C-alpha positions in Angstrom: 130.2 -54.2 -94.9 129.9 -53.2 -91.2 130.1 -49.5 -90.6 131.5 -47.9 -87.5 130.9 -44.1 -87.1 133.5 -42.2 -85.1 135.2 -38.9 -84.5 138.6 -37.8 -85.9 140.3 -38.8 -82.6 138.5 -42.2 -82.8 139.7 -42.7 -86.3 143.3 -42.0 -85.4 143.1 -44.2 -82.3 141.7 -47.1 -84.2 144.2 -46.7 -87.0 147.2 -46.7 -84.6 146.0 -49.6 -82.5 144.2 -51.7 -85.1 141.7 -52.4 -82.4 138.2 -51.4 -81.2 136.8 -50.7 -77.8 133.8 -52.6 -76.4 132.2 -50.8 -73.5 130.4 -52.2 -70.4 126.8 -52.3 -71.4 125.7 -51.0 -68.0 128.1 -48.0 -68.4 126.4 -46.7 -71.6 125.3 -43.1 -71.3 121.7 -43.9 -72.4 120.0 -46.1 -69.8 117.1 -46.6 -72.2 119.4 -49.1 -74.0 118.7 -51.5 -71.1 115.3 -50.3 -70.0 113.4 -50.8 -73.3 113.6 -54.6 -73.4 113.5 -55.1 -69.7 110.3 -53.1 -69.3 108.5 -55.7 -71.5 109.9 -58.6 -69.5 109.0 -56.7 -66.3 105.4 -56.1 -67.2 104.7 -59.7 -68.2 106.5 -61.2 -65.2 104.8 -59.0 -62.7 101.4 -59.9 -64.2 102.3 -63.6 -63.9 103.5 -63.2 -60.4 100.2 -61.5 -59.3 98.2 -64.4 -60.8 100.2 -66.9 -58.8 100.1 -65.2 -55.5 97.4 -65.9 -52.9 94.6 -63.3 -53.1 95.2 -62.0 -49.5 98.8 -61.1 -50.4 97.8 -59.3 -53.6 95.0 -57.4 -51.8 96.9 -56.3 -48.8 98.2 -52.7 -49.5 101.5 -53.2 -47.7 102.3 -56.5 -49.4 101.0 -55.4 -52.8 103.3 -52.3 -52.8 106.2 -54.5 -51.9 105.4 -57.0 -54.6 105.1 -54.4 -57.3 108.5 -53.0 -56.5 110.2 -56.5 -56.8 111.1 -56.4 -60.5 113.0 -53.2 -60.2 114.7 -54.4 -57.0 115.8 -57.7 -58.5 117.4 -55.9 -61.5 118.8 -53.1 -59.4 120.6 -55.7 -57.3 121.9 -57.5 -60.5 123.2 -54.2 -61.9 124.8 -53.3 -58.6 126.5 -56.7 -58.4 127.8 -56.4 -61.9 129.0 -52.8 -61.5 130.7 -53.6 -58.1 132.5 -56.6 -59.6 136.0 -56.7 -61.2 134.5 -56.3 -64.7 134.6 -60.0 -65.6 131.2 -61.5 -66.3 129.8 -58.1 -67.5 128.5 -57.6 -71.0 130.7 -55.5 -73.3 129.4 -54.1 -76.6 130.8 -52.6 -79.7 128.4 -51.3 -82.4 128.3 -51.3 -86.2 125.6 -50.2 -88.7 124.6 -51.9 -92.0 123.6 -50.1 -95.1 120.4 -51.1 -96.9 121.9 -50.6 -100.3 125.0 -49.6 -102.3 124.2 -45.9 -101.9 124.2 -46.1 -98.1 127.5 -48.0 -98.2 129.0 -45.5 -100.5 127.9 -42.2 -98.8 126.9 -43.4 -95.4 123.6 -43.2 -93.5 122.3 -39.6 -93.1 120.8 -40.1 -89.7 124.0 -41.7 -88.3 126.2 -39.0 -89.7 124.2 -36.5 -87.8 123.5 -38.5 -84.7 127.0 -39.7 -84.0 129.4 -37.3 -85.7 127.4 -34.1 -86.3 128.4 -34.7 -90.0 132.1 -34.1 -89.1 133.3 -37.6 -88.3 134.3 -40.7 -90.2 132.7 -44.0 -91.2 135.1 -47.0 -91.0 133.8 -49.9 -93.1 134.9 -53.4 -92.2 134.3 -56.7 -94.0 131.9 -58.8 -91.9 133.8 -62.0 -92.6 137.0 -60.3 -91.4 135.3 -59.1 -88.2 134.0 -62.6 -87.5 137.5 -64.1 -88.0 139.0 -61.6 -85.6 136.4 -62.6 -83.0 137.4 -66.3 -83.4 141.0 -65.3 -82.8 139.9 -63.3 -79.7 138.1 -66.4 -78.3 141.2 -68.5 -78.8 143.6 -66.2 -77.1 141.5 -64.8 -74.3 138.9 -66.4 -72.0 135.3 -65.6 -72.7 132.0 -67.1 -71.5 131.1 -66.2 -75.1 131.8 -63.6 -77.8 129.7 -63.1 -80.9 128.5 -60.7 -83.6 124.7 -60.4 -83.3 122.1 -58.3 -85.1 120.0 -55.9 -83.0 116.2 -56.5 -83.2 113.8 -53.6 -83.1 110.8 -54.4 -80.9 110.3 -57.5 -78.7 108.7 -60.8 -79.7 106.8 -61.8 -76.6 106.3 -65.3 -78.0 110.0 -66.0 -78.5 111.6 -68.7 -76.4 114.2 -66.4 -74.8 111.6 -63.8 -73.8 109.5 -66.5 -72.2 112.6 -68.0 -70.4 113.5 -64.6 -68.9 109.9 -63.9 -67.9 109.8 -67.3 -66.1 113.1 -66.6 -64.4 112.2 -63.1 -63.3 108.9 -64.4 -61.9 110.7 -67.2 -60.0 113.2 -64.7 -58.6 110.4 -62.5 -57.4 108.5 -65.5 -55.9 111.6 -66.4 -53.9 111.8 -62.8 -52.6 108.1 -62.8 -51.6 108.7 -66.1 -49.7 111.8 -64.9 -48.0 110.0 -61.7 -46.8 106.6 -63.3 -45.9 107.6 -66.9 -45.1 104.3 -67.9 -46.6 104.5 -71.7 -47.5 101.9 -71.2 -50.2 104.4 -69.0 -52.0 107.3 -71.3 -51.4 105.6 -74.2 -53.1 105.3 -72.3 -56.4 108.9 -70.9 -56.7 110.0 -73.5 -59.3 113.5 -73.8 -60.8 115.8 -70.7 -60.5 118.9 -70.3 -62.6 122.1 -69.1 -60.9 122.2 -65.3 -60.7 125.2 -65.1 -63.1 123.4 -67.1 -65.8 120.2 -65.1 -65.4 122.2 -61.8 -65.5 124.1 -62.8 -68.6 121.0 -63.9 -70.6 119.1 -60.9 -69.4 121.8 -58.5 -70.5 122.2 -60.3 -73.8 118.5 -59.9 -74.5 118.4 -56.3 -73.5 121.6 -55.6 -75.5 120.1 -57.0 -78.7 116.6 -55.5 -78.5 116.0 -51.8 -79.1 113.0 -49.5 -79.5 111.7 -49.6 -83.1 112.3 -45.8 -83.3 116.0 -46.6 -83.8 115.4 -49.1 -86.6 117.1 -46.9 -89.2 120.4 -47.6 -87.4 120.3 -51.3 -88.6 122.8 -52.1 -85.9 124.9 -55.1 -85.3 126.8 -55.5 -82.1 129.8 -57.5 -80.8 128.7 -59.0 -77.5 131.6 -60.1 -75.3 131.6 -61.7 -71.8 135.2 -62.0 -70.6 135.8 -64.3 -67.6 138.7 -64.4 -65.2 140.2 -67.7 -66.0 143.3 -69.1 -67.6 142.6 -72.1 -69.8 145.0 -74.5 -71.5 143.5 -75.6 -74.9 144.9 -78.5 -76.9 144.9 -77.0 -80.3 145.1 -73.2 -79.7 147.3 -73.0 -76.6 146.8 -70.9 -73.5 143.8 -68.6 -73.2 144.3 -65.8 -70.6 141.9 -63.3 -69.0 141.1 -60.2 -71.0 142.4 -57.0 -69.5 139.7 -54.7 -68.2 140.4 -51.0 -68.6 138.8 -47.8 -67.2 138.1 -44.8 -69.3 140.6 -42.0 -68.6 142.2 -44.4 -66.1 139.8 -43.2 -63.4 138.5 -45.6 -60.7 134.9 -44.7 -61.6 135.5 -44.5 -65.4 133.4 -46.7 -67.7 134.9 -50.1 -68.1 135.9 -51.4 -71.5 138.0 -54.1 -73.2 140.1 -53.7 -76.3 139.2 -56.1 -79.1 142.1 -57.0 -81.5 144.9 -55.9 -79.2 146.6 -59.3 -79.3 145.9 -59.9 -83.0 148.0 -58.7 -86.0 146.8 -57.5 -88.4 143.8 -56.4 -86.4 140.8 -54.3 -87.2 141.8 -52.6 -90.5 138.9 -51.1 -92.5 138.4 -51.9 -96.1 137.2 -48.3 -96.7 137.0 -45.0 -94.8 134.4 -42.4 -95.7 134.8 -38.8 -94.4 131.6 -37.1 -93.3 130.2 -34.2 -95.3 131.9 -31.7 -93.0 135.1 -33.7 -92.2 138.6 -33.3 -93.5 140.0 -35.6 -96.0 143.5 -36.7 -94.8 144.8 -39.7 -96.8 148.5 -38.7 -96.0 147.9 -39.3 -92.3 146.3 -42.7 -93.0 149.1 -43.7 -95.3 151.5 -43.1 -92.4 149.4 -45.2 -90.0 148.4 -48.1 -92.1 150.9 -50.4 -93.9 148.3 -51.0 -96.6 146.0 -47.9 -96.5 142.3 -48.5 -97.0 140.4 -46.6 -99.6 139.6 -43.1 -98.4 136.6 -41.2 -99.9 134.5 -38.1 -99.1 130.8 -38.5 -98.6 128.7 -36.5 -101.0 125.5 -36.9 -99.0 123.5 -33.7 -98.8 123.1 -31.9 -95.5 121.2 -28.8 -94.5 
């Protein structure tokens, strides 16, 4: 089972629409979501860059200060380009948690009750196979670069192939910047192959979106990762795939962007079971009115102080 913790308003909204929101990863309130994994890539790439550069560039105080600022500048530009775009090509995420045992599935996870609902919200539990099936239907009806359900890893494996790829690409991006600003041919000869910015941004965001600080390991998180693209595609077996609608929270021009998963699929995201938090109201009558086949509704007996 995949558990989604939410408020009373969230519960009612999900029940009425049978859908879930996936939010632009760069619009999340906690910027550390992105920074944690990137800082590891940043450190290794900067060290590799300094090894490759001629000694006179490294030792010159003006050039050295410029070089050390490059990783942040490269990523700041990628983030700015993504935020300034029309929302297509950005990473959208929707999160679930996984219980370690039957007790956590039955009563919920204590730290998540407190962290996300102040013990007064609800835990919607979905069957993983059903979630994966709905994502397959999403990918048939709407255009995505890709969409998947992926487990979050706590900590960074610096020997992993994706980490090494991103380090190499960030190093090459920085080498190119140094060359453009110094016109030093010794630097130009070492730039190497550089992936298109859109490819690098997508893989960097995916990596950062699936790696978190080990301090959060008790969340045991799984995430839907979605990259909608602005394209209409005719497919021989599944018909026409159209661009996903990009929304803004509260319909404000500067509101966080999000997409609605399951909005074109019926039945959509219907939980197998709903657990009311320790301080939440039990309201099965409301759910019976909203769901054609109401899920089981139970009250968590987890102790709270």
